[in-house]
Structures are given as structure tokens and as C-alpha cells.
C-alpha positions in Angstrom: 70.7 178.1 80.1 68.7 174.9 82.0 65.4 175.1 81.4 63.7 175.7 85.4 60.7 172.5 84.9 59.6 171.6 88.4 57.0 168.7 86.3 57.2 165.1 86.8 56.0 164.4 83.6 55.1 167.8 80.6 55.1 169.1 77.4 57.9 170.5 75.4 57.1 172.4 72.9 59.1 173.8 70.5 58.2 177.1 68.1 60.6 178.4 65.9 60.0 181.4 63.6 62.5 183.0 61.1 63.8 185.3 64.8 63.2 183.0 67.6 62.8 180.1 68.9 60.5 179.8 72.1 59.8 176.6 74.1 57.6 176.6 76.1 57.5 172.9 79.1 53.4 172.8 80.0 52.8 170.5 83.1 50.6 167.3 82.1 47.4 166.9 83.9 46.3 163.0 85.1 42.6 162.6 84.4 40.7 159.5 85.4 37.9 158.7 83.7 35.1 156.9 84.7 33.2 154.3 82.6 32.3 151.3 83.1 34.2 147.9 82.5 31.4 147.2 78.7 32.0 150.6 77.6 36.2 150.2 78.4 36.3 146.7 76.5 34.0 148.2 73.6 36.3 150.9 72.8 39.5 148.9 73.0 38.1 146.2 70.9 37.2 149.0 68.0 40.5 150.5 68.6 41.7 147.4 67.6 39.8 146.5 64.8 40.4 149.9 63.6 44.1 149.1 63.3 44.5 145.7 62.4 41.9 147.0 59.4 44.7 149.9 58.4 47.8 146.9 58.7 46.1 144.8 56.4 46.3 143.8 52.3 42.7 145.6 51.2 41.6 142.3 49.3 41.4 140.9 53.2 38.9 141.1 55.3 37.9 139.8 58.8 35.6 137.1 59.0 35.3 136.8 63.4 37.1 137.8 66.3 36.9 136.5 70.1 37.5 139.1 72.8 39.0 137.8 75.8 39.2 139.9 78.7 40.8 139.3 81.6 41.0 142.0 84.9 44.1 143.2 86.5 44.7 144.2 89.7 44.5 148.1 88.5 41.9 147.7 84.6 41.4 145.5 82.6 43.2 143.9 79.8 41.5 142.8 76.7 42.9 140.0 74.0 41.2 140.0 70.4 42.0 137.1 68.2 40.8 138.2 64.7 40.1 135.9 61.8 41.5 137.0 58.6 40.6 135.7 54.8 43.2 136.8 52.7 44.0 135.1 49.2 47.5 134.2 49.0 47.0 132.5 45.9 49.3 133.2 42.5 47.4 134.3 40.0 48.2 132.6 37.1 50.6 133.7 34.4 48.0 132.5 31.2 45.2 135.2 32.0 
């Protein structure tokens, strides 16, 4: 049986237990947040730095970062350049 869903965008929630499987469709709600440009840029830089640190080796460190902000028609584009220091030299085999 095909589900009847009258939503443009929706979340599909599946719940399975031993006796019965259910699928629930809920409509997604879109809300516009009123934040100023400086807050949006700061939040984006913090999130990008956190993601970058997760993908980096533990021995490497971020030395500097450059933030480039471009205003586009429906928002802001934030580009961040990270300068990362990493020890890529091999250890001496005699040690």
C-alpha cells in the first residue's frame, strides 16, 4: 500500500518492534532565523574549524586562519583558509 503524504518536504520515521512495523511521515517546518551577519560568520568559522580539527591528525595544529566573506543575493558565503602545521618528517630509524 502506498502512503498518502501531502507534504513537499517530510521526515520518514520508521519504528520496528517484534510485532509491528510502523512508518510515520511528518512535515518539515522551515523557519527563518534573524541573525546579523557577524554572528553568522562567527558561527560558520567555529563550525568549520571544529570539522577541520576532527579530520586532522592529532599531532597537527592550526597556526592561522584567514576568513573571506562574500555577500550573495540570498545570504553570505564564508570561505576559511587554515594554515596548518604538521610534522611530516620520518623518525630516525636508529632511535
